[in-house]
BALOBA-1460 file (C-alpha; in Angstrom, 3 decimals):
// residues 290
<rec num="1" residu="m" x="-9.181" y="-19.994" z="-10.503"/>
<rec num="2" residu="k" x="-10.447" y="-19.043" z="-6.879"/>
<rec num="3" residu="k" x="-12.790" y="-16.397" z="-6.595"/>
<rec num="4" residu="m" x="-10.950" y="-13.222" z="-4.971"/>
<rec num="5" residu="f" x="-12.878" y="-12.684" z="-1.459"/>
<rec num="6" residu="a" x="-12.383" y="-9.045" z="0.190"/>
<rec num="7" residu="v" x="-12.460" y="-9.975" z="3.773"/>
<rec num="8" residu="l" x="-11.477" y="-13.557" z="5.004"/>
<rec num="9" residu="l" x="-14.441" y="-13.120" z="8.131"/>
<rec num="10" residu="g" x="-17.038" y="-12.120" z="7.223"/>
<rec num="11" residu="s" x="-8.584" y="14.067" z="-13.142"/>
<rec num="12" residu="t" x="-5.770" y="15.186" z="-14.567"/>
<rec num="13" residu="l" x="-2.114" y="14.628" z="-13.950"/>
<rec num="14" residu="l" x="-0.338" y="17.268" z="-12.468"/>
<rec num="15" residu="i" x="3.118" y="17.841" z="-13.780"/>
<rec num="16" residu="q" x="5.823" y="18.869" z="-11.415"/>
<rec num="17" residu="t" x="7.167" y="22.750" z="-12.135"/>
<rec num="18" residu="a" x="7.888" y="24.312" z="-8.814"/>
<rec num="19" residu="p" x="10.541" y="23.006" z="-6.376"/>
<rec num="20" residu="l" x="10.556" y="19.763" z="-4.988"/>
<rec num="21" residu="l" x="8.423" y="19.378" z="-1.358"/>
<rec num="22" residu="a" x="11.427" y="18.782" z="1.823"/>
<rec num="23" residu="q" x="10.983" y="14.568" z="2.948"/>
<rec num="24" residu="n" x="9.154" y="15.328" z="5.604"/>
<rec num="25" residu="e" x="6.719" y="17.841" z="3.795"/>
<rec num="26" residu="v" x="3.537" y="16.769" z="3.475"/>
<rec num="27" residu="p" x="1.836" y="18.081" z="-0.025"/>
<rec num="28" residu="a" x="-1.581" y="19.986" z="0.047"/>
<rec num="29" residu="a" x="-2.228" y="18.172" z="-3.210"/>
<rec num="30" residu="p" x="-0.763" y="15.539" z="-5.312"/>
<rec num="31" residu="t" x="2.125" y="16.651" z="-8.055"/>
<rec num="32" residu="f" x="3.836" y="14.346" z="-10.321"/>
<rec num="33" residu="n" x="7.349" y="14.387" z="-12.192"/>
<rec num="34" residu="a" x="6.725" y="13.641" z="-15.819"/>
<rec num="35" residu="g" x="10.698" y="13.271" z="-15.769"/>
<rec num="36" residu="l" x="11.043" y="10.685" z="-13.308"/>
<rec num="37" residu="w" x="8.272" y="7.761" z="-14.171"/>
<rec num="38" residu="q" x="5.230" y="9.556" z="-13.005"/>
<rec num="39" residu="l" x="6.366" y="9.832" z="-9.521"/>
<rec num="40" residu="p" x="5.827" y="12.484" z="-6.964"/>
<rec num="41" residu="a" x="7.496" y="15.885" z="-7.337"/>
<rec num="42" residu="e" x="8.939" y="14.939" z="-3.516"/>
<rec num="43" residu="a" x="12.378" y="14.902" z="-2.640"/>
<rec num="44" residu="l" x="12.117" y="10.901" z="-2.361"/>
<rec num="45" residu="a" x="10.005" y="10.408" z="-5.572"/>
<rec num="46" residu="g" x="7.013" y="9.807" z="-2.941"/>
<rec num="47" residu="f" x="8.419" y="7.402" z="-0.643"/>
<rec num="48" residu="v" x="7.862" y="8.170" z="3.111"/>
<rec num="49" residu="r" x="10.260" y="7.124" z="6.081"/>
<rec num="50" residu="i" x="8.718" y="4.720" z="8.981"/>
<rec num="51" residu="p" x="11.297" y="4.876" z="11.546"/>
<rec num="52" residu="e" x="12.433" y="1.646" z="13.297"/>
<rec num="53" residu="g" x="10.139" y="0.384" z="16.377"/>
<rec num="54" residu="s" x="7.061" y="-1.466" z="17.530"/>
<rec num="55" residu="f" x="3.721" y="-1.522" z="17.132"/>
<rec num="56" residu="m" x="0.553" y="-3.538" z="18.050"/>
<rec num="57" residu="m" x="-0.650" y="-5.412" z="15.495"/>
<rec num="58" residu="g" x="-4.260" y="-7.060" z="15.089"/>
<rec num="59" residu="s" x="-6.917" y="-5.844" z="17.115"/>
<rec num="60" residu="d" x="-8.603" y="-5.977" z="20.577"/>
<rec num="61" residu="p" x="-12.521" y="-6.565" z="20.031"/>
<rec num="62" residu="a" x="-12.711" y="-4.939" z="23.599"/>
<rec num="63" residu="r" x="-11.361" y="-1.492" z="22.127"/>
<rec num="64" residu="d" x="-12.522" y="-2.323" z="18.582"/>
<rec num="65" residu="r" x="-16.378" y="-3.555" z="18.680"/>
<rec num="66" residu="m" x="-15.805" y="-4.323" z="14.505"/>
<rec num="67" residu="a" x="-12.934" y="-6.535" z="14.872"/>
<rec num="68" residu="f" x="-12.884" y="-9.583" z="12.802"/>
<rec num="69" residu="a" x="-12.025" y="-13.033" z="14.189"/>
<rec num="70" residu="n" x="-9.203" y="-13.552" z="11.999"/>
<rec num="71" residu="e" x="-7.273" y="-10.030" z="13.528"/>
<rec num="72" residu="r" x="-6.779" y="-11.864" z="16.789"/>
<rec num="73" residu="w" x="-3.365" y="-12.790" z="17.756"/>
<rec num="74" residu="s" x="-3.447" y="-16.164" z="19.546"/>
<rec num="75" residu="q" x="-5.737" y="-18.235" z="21.438"/>
<rec num="76" residu="f" x="-4.126" y="-16.450" z="24.749"/>
<rec num="77" residu="q" x="-3.411" y="-12.913" z="23.347"/>
<rec num="78" residu="r" x="-5.921" y="-10.526" z="21.359"/>
<rec num="79" residu="q" x="-2.900" y="-8.414" z="19.715"/>
<rec num="80" residu="g" x="0.586" y="-8.720" z="19.657"/>
<rec num="81" residu="n" x="3.480" y="-6.579" z="19.556"/>
<rec num="82" residu="v" x="5.891" y="-6.430" z="16.244"/>
<rec num="83" residu="n" x="9.291" y="-4.662" z="15.413"/>
<rec num="84" residu="e" x="9.777" y="-3.102" z="12.924"/>
<rec num="85" residu="a" x="12.986" y="-2.116" z="10.895"/>
<rec num="86" residu="e" x="13.460" y="1.760" z="9.138"/>
<rec num="87" residu="y" x="11.598" y="1.023" z="5.875"/>
<rec num="88" residu="y" x="10.089" y="3.982" z="3.448"/>
<rec num="89" residu="i" x="6.194" y="3.603" z="2.126"/>
<rec num="90" residu="q" x="4.755" y="5.436" z="-0.991"/>
<rec num="91" residu="r" x="2.578" y="8.195" z="0.171"/>
<rec num="92" residu="y" x="0.308" y="7.371" z="-2.670"/>
<rec num="93" residu="e" x="-0.944" y="3.764" z="-4.167"/>
<rec num="94" residu="v" x="0.486" y="3.632" z="-7.599"/>
<rec num="95" residu="t" x="-1.038" y="4.949" z="-10.285"/>
<rec num="96" residu="v" x="-2.348" y="4.573" z="-14.074"/>
<rec num="97" residu="a" x="-0.141" y="6.832" z="-15.462"/>
<rec num="98" residu="q" x="3.295" y="5.616" z="-13.543"/>
<rec num="99" residu="y" x="1.973" y="2.188" z="-14.262"/>
<rec num="100" residu="r" x="1.577" y="2.987" z="-18.019"/>
<rec num="101" residu="e" x="5.542" y="4.179" z="-18.044"/>
<rec num="102" residu="f" x="6.348" y="0.395" z="-16.787"/>
<rec num="103" residu="v" x="3.964" y="-0.633" z="-19.917"/>
<rec num="104" residu="e" x="5.302" y="1.178" z="-22.723"/>
<rec num="105" residu="a" x="9.174" y="0.312" z="-21.511"/>
<rec num="106" residu="t" x="8.280" y="-3.215" z="-21.306"/>
<rec num="107" residu="m" x="5.355" y="-4.051" z="-23.252"/>
<rec num="108" residu="h" x="4.181" y="-5.909" z="-20.228"/>
<rec num="109" residu="p" x="0.491" y="-7.255" z="-21.103"/>
<rec num="110" residu="v" x="-2.691" y="-5.646" z="-19.486"/>
<rec num="111" residu="v" x="-6.388" y="-6.183" z="-19.715"/>
<rec num="112" residu="p" x="-8.047" y="-3.782" z="-22.061"/>
<rec num="113" residu="g" x="-9.236" y="-0.423" z="-20.674"/>
<rec num="114" residu="l" x="-6.485" y="-0.809" z="-18.123"/>
<rec num="115" residu="l" x="-4.456" y="2.400" z="-19.924"/>
<rec num="116" residu="d" x="-7.526" y="4.180" z="-20.447"/>
<rec num="117" residu="q" x="-8.643" y="5.285" z="-16.521"/>
<rec num="118" residu="p" x="-7.288" y="8.626" z="-15.362"/>
<rec num="119" residu="d" x="-3.883" y="9.121" z="-15.190"/>
<rec num="120" residu="d" x="-3.892" y="10.141" z="-11.498"/>
<rec num="121" residu="y" x="-6.311" y="7.063" z="-10.539"/>
<rec num="122" residu="p" x="-4.800" y="4.163" z="-8.898"/>
<rec num="123" residu="v" x="-4.027" y="1.541" z="-11.211"/>
<rec num="124" residu="t" x="-6.354" y="-1.572" z="-10.292"/>
<rec num="125" residu="n" x="-6.844" y="-4.976" z="-12.437"/>
<rec num="126" residu="v" x="-3.041" y="-5.824" z="-11.750"/>
<rec num="127" residu="t" x="-2.371" y="-9.297" z="-10.413"/>
<rec num="128" residu="w" x="0.339" y="-10.206" z="-7.903"/>
<rec num="129" residu="p" x="2.717" y="-10.730" z="-10.342"/>
<rec num="130" residu="d" x="1.978" y="-7.901" z="-11.838"/>
<rec num="131" residu="a" x="2.456" y="-5.468" z="-8.687"/>
<rec num="132" residu="l" x="5.996" y="-7.230" z="-8.407"/>
<rec num="133" residu="a" x="6.864" y="-6.858" z="-12.198"/>
<rec num="134" residu="y" x="6.166" y="-3.166" z="-11.726"/>
<rec num="135" residu="a" x="8.534" y="-3.090" z="-8.726"/>
<rec num="136" residu="r" x="11.391" y="-4.975" z="-9.863"/>
<rec num="137" residu="w" x="11.452" y="-3.134" z="-12.936"/>
<rec num="138" residu="l" x="11.246" y="0.459" z="-11.057"/>
<rec num="139" residu="q" x="14.310" y="-0.691" z="-8.571"/>
<rec num="140" residu="k" x="16.348" y="-1.147" z="-11.796"/>
<rec num="141" residu="q" x="15.125" y="2.375" z="-13.102"/>
<rec num="142" residu="m" x="16.341" y="4.057" z="-9.959"/>
<rec num="143" residu="l" x="19.596" y="2.453" z="-10.256"/>
<rec num="144" residu="e" x="20.432" y="2.894" z="-13.222"/>
<rec num="145" residu="s" x="19.204" y="6.690" z="-13.753"/>
<rec num="146" residu="p" x="20.934" y="9.737" z="-13.117"/>
<rec num="147" residu="q" x="17.506" y="11.401" z="-12.366"/>
<rec num="148" residu="a" x="16.723" y="9.167" z="-9.428"/>
<rec num="149" residu="p" x="16.601" y="10.547" z="-6.149"/>
<rec num="150" residu="a" x="20.517" y="9.710" z="-4.534"/>
<rec num="151" residu="q" x="18.999" y="8.506" z="-1.067"/>
<rec num="152" residu="i" x="17.289" y="6.148" z="-2.695"/>
<rec num="153" residu="k" x="20.050" y="4.719" z="-5.252"/>
<rec num="154" residu="s" x="22.331" y="4.974" z="-2.129"/>
<rec num="155" residu="l" x="20.110" y="2.162" z="-0.432"/>
<rec num="156" residu="l" x="19.306" y="-0.179" z="-3.330"/>
<rec num="157" residu="q" x="22.784" y="-0.280" z="-3.823"/>
<rec num="158" residu="q" x="23.247" y="-1.225" z="-0.561"/>
<rec num="159" residu="g" x="21.010" y="-3.994" z="-0.726"/>
<rec num="160" residu="w" x="17.585" y="-2.376" z="-0.269"/>
<rec num="161" residu="k" x="14.816" y="-3.695" z="-2.386"/>
<rec num="162" residu="i" x="11.716" y="-1.904" z="-3.679"/>
<rec num="163" residu="t" x="8.762" y="-4.475" z="-3.325"/>
<rec num="164" residu="l" x="5.754" y="-4.943" z="-2.044"/>
<rec num="165" residu="p" x="5.041" y="-4.481" z="1.399"/>
<rec num="166" residu="t" x="4.511" y="-7.139" z="4.347"/>
<rec num="167" residu="e" x="1.443" y="-7.312" z="6.390"/>
<rec num="168" residu="s" x="3.002" y="-6.104" z="9.205"/>
<rec num="169" residu="q" x="5.083" y="-3.126" z="7.043"/>
<rec num="170" residu="w" x="1.426" y="-1.938" z="5.733"/>
<rec num="171" residu="e" x="-0.436" y="-2.020" z="9.088"/>
<rec num="172" residu="k" x="2.458" y="-0.294" z="11.059"/>
<rec num="173" residu="a" x="2.467" y="2.435" z="8.027"/>
<rec num="174" residu="a" x="-1.517" y="2.814" z="8.588"/>
<rec num="175" residu="r" x="-1.545" y="2.545" z="12.309"/>
<rec num="176" residu="g" x="1.183" y="4.192" z="13.253"/>
<rec num="177" residu="p" x="3.141" y="3.191" z="17.547"/>
<rec num="178" residu="d" x="-0.047" y="4.758" z="19.223"/>
<rec num="179" residu="n" x="-2.407" y="1.354" z="18.317"/>
<rec num="180" residu="r" x="-5.120" y="3.780" z="16.639"/>
<rec num="181" residu="i" x="-8.007" y="1.579" z="14.975"/>
<rec num="182" residu="f" x="-8.042" y="3.878" z="11.745"/>
<rec num="183" residu="p" x="-5.205" y="5.292" z="10.082"/>
<rec num="184" residu="w" x="-6.978" y="9.273" z="11.003"/>
<rec num="185" residu="g" x="-7.514" y="8.041" z="14.440"/>
<rec num="186" residu="n" x="-9.750" y="5.773" z="16.611"/>
<rec num="187" residu="q" x="-13.328" y="7.077" z="15.374"/>
<rec num="188" residu="a" x="-14.936" y="6.423" z="12.486"/>
<rec num="189" residu="t" x="-16.022" y="9.588" z="11.519"/>
<rec num="190" residu="p" x="-15.086" y="12.459" z="9.952"/>
<rec num="191" residu="n" x="-12.717" y="10.569" z="7.822"/>
<rec num="192" residu="p" x="-10.865" y="11.080" z="4.559"/>
<rec num="193" residu="a" x="-11.829" y="7.222" z="3.312"/>
<rec num="194" residu="n" x="-13.392" y="6.734" z="-0.379"/>
<rec num="195" residu="l" x="-15.848" y="4.322" z="0.858"/>
<rec num="196" residu="g" x="-19.798" y="3.455" z="0.243"/>
<rec num="197" residu="s" x="-18.930" y="4.885" z="-3.383"/>
<rec num="198" residu="t" x="-19.201" y="3.184" z="-6.810"/>
<rec num="199" residu="s" x="-15.734" y="3.716" z="-8.405"/>
<rec num="200" residu="p" x="-11.985" y="4.823" z="-7.325"/>
<rec num="201" residu="r" x="-11.093" y="8.674" z="-6.896"/>
<rec num="202" residu="a" x="-7.741" y="10.105" z="-8.073"/>
<rec num="203" residu="v" x="-5.249" y="9.242" z="-5.167"/>
<rec num="204" residu="g" x="-4.539" y="11.804" z="-2.290"/>
<rec num="205" residu="a" x="-7.697" y="13.461" z="-3.618"/>
<rec num="206" residu="v" x="-8.389" y="14.119" z="-0.113"/>
<rec num="207" residu="p" x="-5.646" y="14.877" z="2.343"/>
<rec num="208" residu="c" x="-4.968" y="12.401" z="5.458"/>
<rec num="209" residu="t" x="-4.289" y="15.298" z="7.736"/>
<rec num="210" residu="g" x="-4.547" y="12.655" z="10.942"/>
<rec num="211" residu="c" x="-2.784" y="10.546" z="9.619"/>
<rec num="212" residu="v" x="0.594" y="9.717" z="11.613"/>
<rec num="213" residu="y" x="3.078" y="9.140" z="8.626"/>
<rec num="214" residu="g" x="1.453" y="11.344" z="6.201"/>
<rec num="215" residu="l" x="-0.076" y="8.619" z="3.808"/>
<rec num="216" residu="s" x="-2.744" y="9.001" z="2.101"/>
<rec num="217" residu="d" x="-5.419" y="5.925" z="0.756"/>
<rec num="218" residu="m" x="-4.492" y="3.851" z="3.618"/>
<rec num="219" residu="s" x="-8.423" y="3.375" z="3.865"/>
<rec num="220" residu="g" x="-10.188" y="2.944" z="1.168"/>
<rec num="221" residu="n" x="-10.152" y="3.680" z="-2.413"/>
<rec num="222" residu="v" x="-8.331" y="0.053" z="-3.568"/>
<rec num="223" residu="w" x="-7.630" y="-3.060" z="-1.425"/>
<rec num="224" residu="e" x="-3.686" y="-3.269" z="-1.786"/>
<rec num="225" residu="w" x="-1.709" y="-6.259" z="-2.232"/>
<rec num="226" residu="t" x="1.168" y="-6.599" z="0.024"/>
<rec num="227" residu="r" x="4.007" y="-9.818" z="-0.224"/>
<rec num="228" residu="s" x="2.897" y="-11.558" z="2.766"/>
<rec num="229" residu="p" x="0.722" y="-15.002" z="2.066"/>
<rec num="230" residu="y" x="-2.384" y="-15.250" z="4.113"/>
<rec num="231" residu="q" x="-1.910" y="-17.002" z="7.104"/>
<rec num="232" residu="d" x="-3.475" y="-17.379" z="10.688"/>
<rec num="233" residu="y" x="-1.351" y="-15.163" z="13.583"/>
<rec num="234" residu="p" x="0.767" y="-14.221" z="15.257"/>
<rec num="235" residu="y" x="2.389" y="-12.964" z="12.267"/>
<rec num="236" residu="t" x="5.741" y="-13.486" z="11.872"/>
<rec num="237" residu="e" x="8.011" y="-13.125" z="8.435"/>
<rec num="238" residu="a" x="10.210" y="-15.815" z="9.468"/>
<rec num="239" residu="d" x="7.099" y="-18.476" z="8.482"/>
<rec num="240" residu="d" x="5.885" y="-15.889" z="5.049"/>
<rec num="241" residu="r" x="7.278" y="-19.004" z="2.615"/>
<rec num="242" residu="d" x="5.894" y="-21.927" z="4.478"/>
<rec num="243" residu="t" x="2.484" y="-22.364" z="2.692"/>
<rec num="244" residu="v" x="3.771" y="-20.465" z="-0.516"/>
<rec num="245" residu="n" x="3.881" y="-24.050" z="-2.435"/>
<rec num="246" residu="e" x="0.590" y="-24.896" z="-1.485"/>
<rec num="247" residu="d" x="-2.936" y="-22.889" z="-2.724"/>
<rec num="248" residu="a" x="-1.670" y="-19.713" z="-0.880"/>
<rec num="249" residu="l" x="-3.824" y="-16.350" z="-0.684"/>
<rec num="250" residu="w" x="-1.693" y="-13.400" z="-0.330"/>
<rec num="251" residu="v" x="-3.188" y="-10.613" z="1.757"/>
<rec num="252" residu="i" x="-4.525" y="-7.426" z="0.916"/>
<rec num="253" residu="r" x="-5.201" y="-4.558" z="2.980"/>
<rec num="254" residu="g" x="-7.077" y="-1.092" z="3.604"/>
<rec num="255" residu="g" x="-10.327" y="-2.035" z="1.689"/>
<rec num="256" residu="a" x="-11.719" y="-0.479" z="-1.380"/>
<rec num="257" residu="f" x="-14.138" y="1.947" z="-2.522"/>
<rec num="258" residu="s" x="-17.520" y="-0.064" z="-2.477"/>
<rec num="259" residu="d" x="-16.480" y="-1.019" z="1.618"/>
<rec num="260" residu="e" x="-17.857" y="0.159" z="4.735"/>
<rec num="261" residu="i" x="-16.693" y="1.484" z="7.315"/>
<rec num="262" residu="n" x="-15.377" y="-2.094" z="8.905"/>
<rec num="263" residu="n" x="-13.119" y="-2.761" z="6.086"/>
<rec num="264" residu="a" x="-11.145" y="0.403" z="6.714"/>
<rec num="265" residu="r" x="-9.439" y="-0.304" z="10.324"/>
<rec num="266" residu="a" x="-5.786" y="-0.396" z="9.873"/>
<rec num="267" residu="a" x="-5.827" y="-4.102" z="11.042"/>
<rec num="268" residu="t" x="-8.853" y="-5.329" z="8.726"/>
<rec num="269" residu="r" x="-6.974" y="-8.708" z="6.660"/>
<rec num="270" residu="g" x="-8.384" y="-9.531" z="3.257"/>
<rec num="271" residu="a" x="-6.732" y="-11.688" z="0.706"/>
<rec num="272" residu="a" x="-6.856" y="-12.938" z="-3.394"/>
<rec num="273" residu="d" x="-5.589" y="-15.573" z="-5.228"/>
<rec num="274" residu="p" x="-2.485" y="-13.778" z="-6.766"/>
<rec num="275" residu="g" x="-3.656" y="-14.108" z="-10.389"/>
<rec num="276" residu="a" x="-7.042" y="-12.405" z="-9.549"/>
<rec num="277" residu="r" x="-7.836" y="-8.938" z="-11.621"/>
<rec num="278" residu="r" x="-10.552" y="-6.415" z="-10.385"/>
<rec num="279" residu="d" x="-11.360" y="-3.063" z="-10.285"/>
<rec num="280" residu="f" x="-11.222" y="-2.930" z="-6.793"/>
<rec num="281" residu="i" x="-7.217" y="-4.352" z="-5.779"/>
<rec num="282" residu="g" x="-3.850" y="-2.130" z="-6.575"/>
<rec num="283" residu="f" x="-1.212" y="-1.607" z="-4.619"/>
<rec num="284" residu="r" x="1.616" y="0.696" z="-3.416"/>
<rec num="285" residu="l" x="5.408" y="-0.086" z="-2.652"/>
<rec num="286" residu="v" x="8.328" y="-0.087" z="0.321"/>
<rec num="287" residu="l" x="11.722" y="0.905" z="-0.568"/>
<rec num="288" residu="s" x="12.817" y="-2.044" z="2.104"/>
<rec num="289" residu="p" x="15.988" y="-3.501" z="3.916"/>
<rec num="290" residu="r" x="14.314" y="-7.207" z="3.120"/>
């Protein structure tokens, strides 16, 4: 198995007892619903709407001096304009408690000690297929359970899927439509990210009040799997499967707890072998029309 490479360049579980948060309400601190597979106690179980629209993908070194070469759109263009249809992304990285629900229900194999981590920490040491298996299981629960949010169930019945985000979906959620360098804005500090440390921390431990969609830990804490194979830009989802029969690497995004600020930028691209299990790789999911 190839070794994972991070960049191609260079607690206690809180159980919900109060009313669910409204769709557009950003929580001051995470709370989780023990009766709904430990998902966030929010109206859409922690899925946050990202509206249809375009955004600038990649990096312009004239604006971002930390930009890596693999973020350049093409030989002639530094960034590219990408339009994304509406989708929903999880506010938090998938937690140990949420993944435990899946493992206990399906007997899915895990590495020793994985489920011994604090319940509200991001689950790590999961492969790309592990993450997709959890997504398929969660989709099945959402479709079959009377406790699932009606709006999510309706979208699934219309053919939407719970899955990993594409590279483009992840980046749009991180940077928003205003071409910001970091999820919280254009300045490196101050920031809410868990960087330069020795371990992950609980999801949402420090709210990102400046993040355009109110998402947590889009920078730092753990790298996050996407469903896009690593390819040179320009990005288009249409060719995502062109290299799958080769020895594909899968894009990871967001940087991890041990990284420095350059890996916390919204455009930073990493990649990993799909079978990689690392204590600095986790994931979050999307509810997507494709």
